[in-house]
Each structure stands twice: as C-alpha cells, then as structure tokens.
N, C-alpha and C positions, 0 to 999 in steps of 0.2 A: 363809419364802417369800410373793410375793405372793397375797394373798387367803388366806390362813391363817395364823392366829394362834397354835392350842395345839393338841396331841395330845389324841385323845377317847379313846383307847381303847391298852392295851397288847398288842402279841403278843409273848410271851415264850419262849424257850427255853433251856435251858442248851447252854454254849458245846462241845458237841458235837453229831454229826451226826444231828439229829432229824427234820429236813424241813420247818423252818418256811417255807424260801423256797417249797415249794410252795404255800401259802396265801398268802404274799405275792404272789406270782405271779399265783396265780388272782383276788386282789383289784387288783391293777395292771391285769389285761386286762379288769375291769367299772368301772374307771375311778376306782377308789379310789387318791390320792396315796402311794406308797412313798417317800418323801424319806429321806435319810440312812439305810440300811439298816444295822442293826447298827452303828449308832455311826459309822457313814465319813459323812465331811462330803460331800453329793451336789450340794452346790447350785449349783454353778459348770456340773452337767451339764444343768442345766435351764432353759430360755432362755421364760420367758414371752411368750408373744404379746397377751395381754390374754383377761379374762373365764373367766379358769383352764384357758386353752389354753396347751397349752406345747409345745415342739420338745425331744427328749433329743438331747444330743448328745455323743458320746464314741467317738470313732476308733475305739481299741482294742476296746471294746465287752466289758471285763473284766469287766460284772457277770452278762454272758449264761449262765455256767453255773449260777449261782446263780438268778438273775430274767432267762429268756431272753425274758423283753418288752422288756428295755431295749435296744432295739437303735438303732444309731446313726441320727440323724436323725428318728425315727419322734416321729409329733404325737401327742399325747394330749388330747383333751377329759375332764377331770378333775373329778369331783364334788367339791361344797362339804363335803360332809363323809358320813361319820366320816374323821377325818385318823388314820390308825395310826402308832404307833410300834413298829418292829419289831427287836427287840433281845434280847440277852445278860444284860440288867441287872438287877438285885434289886429286888425290891416295896421300898416306902418310899424307893428312890434317889432317886424322882420323887414329884411329887403323888400320890397314889391315883388311879387309874383302872379303871375296868371291864377287864377282863383276858381273854384267851384263852391258854392255856397249852397248848404243844405239845409232845408228849413221846412218847419209845419206849421200848420193852423195855431194861431197862438193860443187859442182856446185850449187845444187838445196839448201844446205844449207845457202850458203852464198847469194844466190837470195833471197831466202825469208827472211832472216835476215834484207836485205836491205829493201826490202818492208815492213818489220812491224816495223823498227825504224824510217822510213818515217812516218807511220801511230800514230806512236807514239809521234810524233814530236821529237825525238831525235837526228836526225841530221837533216841538212838543207834538204828541199825539192829540192833543184836543186843541191843536190850531187849524182853524175852519178854513175852506180855501179860499172865500174871499178876504180872510186875512192875512195870508200867506202871498195873496197875489201882492198885496200892499207891505207885505214884511219885509226888512233888508237883504237884500241878495249876498250872503255869506258876510264879506269882509267890508262890504262896499255901502257908502251912503248912498245906494240906488235900490229901489224896489225890485221885487223880483219879475215885475211887469216893467219898470224902466230900464232895466239891464237887457232885457229880451229886445226890446224895442233900439235901445241905441246899438246892441252890437249889431242886429240886424242889418238897422239901415247905414251902419258905419260900412259893412262888409258890401252893400248894395252900391254904395258909392264906388267903392274900390274896385267891382266888377264892372261898373260901368265906366272906368278910369282906364283902368289897367289890363282889361279883357278878361273873361272868363263864361261862366254861366250858372244860371240858379238852378238846384236840383230839389222838387218838392217832394216830401214823405208823400204826399197823397196820388203823386203821379208814378213813382215807382213801385206802390204797393198796386196800383190799377195796372200800371204796364212796365213791369220790370226789366223784360227783356228789350223794349224800344227803349226804355230810359239809360242801362247799362250800355246800350251800342251810342247812343249821345253823347255818353261820357267818354266812352273809348275812342269816336271820333272826332272828339274835342282835344284829348291826348294823342290823337293820332297814333292808337294802340292797334298793330294789326294781330288779327288772329285767325286761327284755324277753323273750319267749318263744326260745330258742335260744341268748342270754346268756351263760348259765351253762355249758350244754353246750361252747361254745366256747372259754371260760373254761379250764375242766377241761382238754380237748384240748391248748390253748394251755401247760398247765403241766405235761403229763405227763413223766416222768422221761428217756421218749424225747427230747423236746425241748432236755432238758438235756444230754442225751449228747450230740446232735447240734451244738449250740452249742459243747461244749468240743471236738469234734473238729475246726470248723473254726476254732477261736481257736488249736488248738495247729499246725493244718496251716498258718496263717501266722503263726506265731511270737508271739501276742498273749499266751499265757500261755506259761512256760517247762517244764511239766509237766502230766501228768494226773493230775487229784484224785480224780474222782469214783468212787465203787464201786459196788455192783450195785443198791443203792438197794432191796434186797429185806428181806421181812421174814422174822423167825425164823431170821436166818443163826445162831443161836447152837447150833442143833440140829444142825447138821453139822460146826460148828466148835469148840464144846466138846466138851472130855473132862473126866473127873472131877477131873482138879487145876484147869481152870479155873472150875469149879462150885464148888468147897470154897474157891477163892481169893476168890470174893465175899464180902463183907462180911455176917454175918449182918443187919446195923442197916439196908439198905439195902430189907430188905422190908417191912418195916411201912409204908414212906414208899409204894413200888409195890403192894404188894397191894391198896391202898384203892383205887387204879383200876384194877383187874385185870389184873396183872401178877403170877404166881405163880410162887414158886421151885420146882425138881424135886430139887434138892440143895443141901442150907444148909450155909453153910461154918463156920468156927469162931464161938465165941460171942465177939463184941468189941463195945466201949461205941459208944454213937453218937457219932458226932464233935459236941464241944460244948466250951464253953470249961474245962471241967474237965480236958479230955484235952488241950489242946491252949495249954500253959504260955507265958505271954509272946506270946500272938496277937495283943494290941492293940499293944505294944510294937513287933511284928516290922513289922504294918501301918501302924506311925506313926501310930496313933489316939491321941488324948489323952482320957484319962479325962473323962466327962463332955461331949464334944466332941458335936455331931449323929449326925454318922459312927460312932464311937465308939456310940452307944447304939442306933444302928440294927442295927449288927452283934448286939452285946450280945443283944437281942431276937430277932434272928434264929437267934443259934444258943442260946436259952432252951429 
C-alpha cells in the first residue's frame, strides 16, 4: 500500500469467533490502517489521495458486519505506524513480530463456531455440537478442538518469547475502554481526549448488529451470521455430555490464561505428530522443507 512497507505487529486469533474484529475496528477508528484483514486482499478497496489519506470504496460494504467502520466512501487519515497484520495465521508463518493474541473461553469459541458453521452451510445441519468438536477442522487432520488448542498454545509461546499481550474476549466485553487503552499502551499509540471512547462506542457489538441488519435488508449479504456476542454462553447451553466431550488436553493450554474447567472429559493425548500419523504427507509437506520444520516445531 502507498506509504507502508511492512507489518509491525500481529493481531492473531484462531479461526473461530473470538471477537478479534472488535480490537481491529477500535484501531481502525483511531487511524491505524487495517489492510487485508484475515488474509483477504482489500487493496482495491483503498484509494490513496496522498499523504496517507485514503478513501474507502466498496459499494456493498460487505466488511461492515465485522468492521463497522468500513463504510463506502469514508475518508481516512491514517497513521504512519504501526501497521497491524490481522489474521488467523500461525506464528513463524511470517517473520516474527510482537503479537496481540485475541482469545475466548474455548467452550464459547467452539459453541459459537458450531452455530456459525451451520448457518454458513459448511457442516450438516444435523451434526451435533459434540460431534462437531471432534470433527475434522476444515482440510486439516485435526479436530476443531485440537486446532483451537494447538493454535492458541503456539501463539502463547510466541508471545512469551517474542513479546506481546493476550487480549481476552471476556475482559474487553466487561471493560472495553480499559482493554482498548491497554492495547494502545502496548502499541505506543497516542490519542487525543475522547478519541478512545469514541472508537470503543463505534466498535460495540450493537454497531455490528445494526450493520448486519442493514446489509441483510438491502441484500448485500445472503443470510444472518452474527450470534449474540455474549460471555459465558456455555453456562446455559452445555450439559454434562458437552462438558465431557471437551478433551482434557485443552485445559493445560487455557488454564494458563485464566479459564478453568468445571467438568473434565476423558483422558486423551494432546494433539501432536505422534497421534497424527501421516500428517506431513497429508498436508503435502516434504521432510526438511521450511513449512515442514515449522509445523513439526509447533506440534512438538
């Protein structure tokens, strides 16, 4: 993009509903460039007017139910830095950067993912939540639960070794202004009085709901996708079978960041190469290749 050379910070989340769009939109409202979110190529939607002044153009406003600030024809005076990379990528997939890891209680993340995948028609409507937890995650030879645990642990290692912070869904739902200021302090972004409050209000879940309702009304999107965006949904939706279905190896990852199991499932090995025979072959990774070494390190 004109005026920008390379990413300076990762904002990472697993490919499940974790609320990462909230902090991305807060930063957008404060003038940080959110280009190519979640790996999508949005370069054609940004028209540079010079000196980091951009007009955003996308008539159907398809991004608004994730990033409500991306309104067609809106003018942005963007900051020179930092340039965040928002995505579901893995650590070491690109050169290491300081990172913000956005996470959510694994019970809510998995439950919300199950509902979202059914709305999208990506999984059979009759697939139960318990079966979904153990079903293959997209094209991977990993379950949805296994992917969530592995991705989260990998990023926790990266944050621990390379610097960064963990941003919990539950915390920014309860104290959005405090958590937004925490992120801005980490990024060393200065603001004027009232700017952060405005950005937080403009990024609230109610704004996303309003955006989706407008997009549905004019046919920009085919169906509703959003859930309630609530904390601790599992408390009213989980029964004993759902608790027991969660693999026990998920909890050593999530307990370290403040999530506690109430009922622990059966003892199972943690996902790793030893329980995934042929993983490298299935992913067409050659032994010794950089991608193969990266995956082996993540799974070690």
